[in-house]
C-alpha positions in Angstrom: 0.0 0.0 0.0 1.6 3.3 -1.1 0.7 6.3 1.0 0.7 9.8 -0.4 3.3 12.0 1.2 1.9 14.3 3.9 2.2 18.0 3.1 1.7 20.7 5.7 1.6 24.4 5.5 2.5 24.6 9.1 -0.8 26.5 9.8 -2.5 23.5 11.5 0.0 23.6 14.3 -1.5 26.9 15.5 -4.8 25.7 16.8 -5.7 29.3 17.8 -6.1 30.1 14.1 -8.8 27.4 13.6 -12.4 28.3 14.0 -15.7 26.3 14.2 -18.4 28.3 12.4 -21.7 28.8 14.2 -24.2 26.6 12.3 -27.3 28.5 13.0 -28.2 32.1 12.1 -24.8 32.6 10.4 -25.9 34.2 7.2 -23.6 34.7 4.3 -23.8 35.7 0.7 -21.1 34.9 -1.8 -17.4 35.7 -1.8 -16.2 38.2 0.8 -19.5 38.6 2.5 -17.9 37.7 5.8 -15.7 40.8 5.5 -16.7 44.4 6.4 -18.2 46.3 3.4 -15.7 46.7 0.6 -14.4 50.2 -0.3 -14.8 51.5 -3.8 -11.1 50.8 -4.4 -11.5 47.2 -3.2 -14.6 46.8 -5.4 -12.6 48.2 -8.4 -9.9 45.6 -7.8 -12.4 42.8 -7.7 -14.0 44.1 -10.9 -10.6 44.3 -12.5 -10.1 40.6 -11.6 -13.4 39.8 -13.4 -12.3 41.8 -16.5 -8.8 40.2 -16.5 -10.5 36.8 -16.7 -12.7 37.9 -19.6 -15.9 37.7 -17.6 -18.8 40.1 -18.1 -19.8 42.1 -15.0 -23.4 42.2 -14.1 -25.1 44.1 -11.2 -28.0 42.5 -9.3 -30.0 43.7 -6.4 -32.6 42.3 -4.0 -34.5 43.3 -0.9 -33.5 41.9 2.5 -36.7 39.9 2.6 -35.8 38.0 -0.5 -32.0 38.2 -0.7 -31.4 35.3 1.7 -32.5 31.8 0.9 -33.5 30.8 4.4 -35.8 28.1 3.2 -36.0 26.3 0.0 -38.9 28.3 -1.2 -42.4 27.6 -2.2 -41.9 24.4 -4.3 -41.7 22.1 -1.2 -38.8 20.2 -2.7 -36.9 18.3 -0.1 -33.5 19.9 -0.2 -32.0 17.0 1.8 -32.2 14.9 -1.4 -31.7 17.9 -3.8 -28.4 19.3 -2.7 -27.7 22.8 -4.0 -31.3 23.5 -5.0 -33.1 26.5 -3.5 -35.8 28.9 -4.7 -35.3 32.7 -5.0 -31.6 32.3 -5.9 -31.9 34.8 -8.6 -31.8 38.5 -7.9 -33.2 41.4 -10.0 -30.7 42.5 -12.6 -29.7 46.1 -12.8 -29.9 47.0 -16.5 -28.2 44.5 -18.8 -24.9 42.7 -18.2 -22.0 45.1 -19.0 -20.8 43.5 -22.2 -17.7 45.2 -23.5 -16.9 46.8 -20.2 -13.1 47.4 -19.9 -12.9 49.8 -16.9 -13.9 49.0 -13.3 -15.0 52.7 -12.9 -17.9 51.9 -15.3 -19.1 49.2 -12.9 -18.6 51.4 -9.9 -20.8 54.1 -11.5 -23.6 51.6 -12.0 -23.3 50.3 -8.5 -23.6 53.8 -7.2 -26.7 54.4 -9.4 -28.3 51.2 -8.2 -27.5 52.2 -4.6 -29.2 55.6 -5.1 -32.2 53.9 -6.7 -32.5 51.1 -4.1 -30.6 52.1 -1.0 -32.4 49.5 1.2 -31.4 46.5 -1.1 -28.4 44.3 -1.2 -26.4 44.8 -4.3 -23.9 42.4 -5.8 -21.6 42.2 -8.7 -21.4 39.0 -10.6 -18.9 37.9 -13.3 -20.3 35.7 -16.2 -18.3 33.7 -18.6 -20.1 34.2 -22.0 -18.4 31.2 -23.5 -19.2 28.6 -20.8 -22.5 30.4 -20.0 -22.0 30.3 -16.2 -21.5 32.7 -13.4 -17.9 32.4 -12.3 -17.8 34.9 -9.4 -19.9 37.3 -7.4 -19.5 39.5 -4.4 -21.5 41.8 -2.3 -21.0 45.5 -3.2 -23.6 47.2 -1.0 -25.6 46.3 2.2 -28.7 48.2 3.2 -28.3 50.7 6.0 -30.7 48.7 8.1 -28.9 45.4 7.6 -28.1 43.7 10.9 -26.8 40.4 9.5 -23.2 41.4 9.2 -21.0 40.2 12.1 -17.2 40.1 12.3 -15.5 36.8 11.7 -14.7 36.3 15.3 -18.4 36.7 16.2 -19.4 34.0 13.8 -17.6 31.2 15.5 -18.7 28.7 18.1 -17.0 28.3 21.4 -14.3 30.5 23.0 -11.1 31.8 21.4 -8.4 34.2 22.0 -9.9 36.3 19.2 -12.9 37.1 21.3 -15.3 34.5 19.7 -18.0 32.8 21.6 -20.8 32.5 19.2 -22.9 35.1 17.6 -24.8 34.9 14.4 -25.0 38.2 12.8 -27.7 39.6 15.1 -30.1 36.7 14.7 
């Protein structure tokens, strides 16, 4: 029996860096939603990543009531046997996808316009691959001012830690 060699980054030796995520009331969206809100500069860098990969930026928004998929919707499908399925996974699209976009500032201008029009909605930027016809990336660009679901990473973990954890769940 040949065993594969064990490779370690050395990080596992530091148990203080490990976390157990709170399994209930710990709401997330997509990439980076566990971080504090992104600045315009950080959003621009993420948009540049989308553009560098040849993906088309698209801005979407949704109200807090519909943005999270807390249940699997009205269909009654048993999600225990249909992993990955949930209703209301699509948000409203802001205008059309930004085909031909070459500058992150164009996307930032549209995010700002969407925020002005719908300040109490969540807004995300998605990157679509027009060849493979799939969404490759998305991230939250705006949270409503009344959003109470954001919690720092150390408030999203179970148990005690030196980082000040001890549970939490984003205000739920």
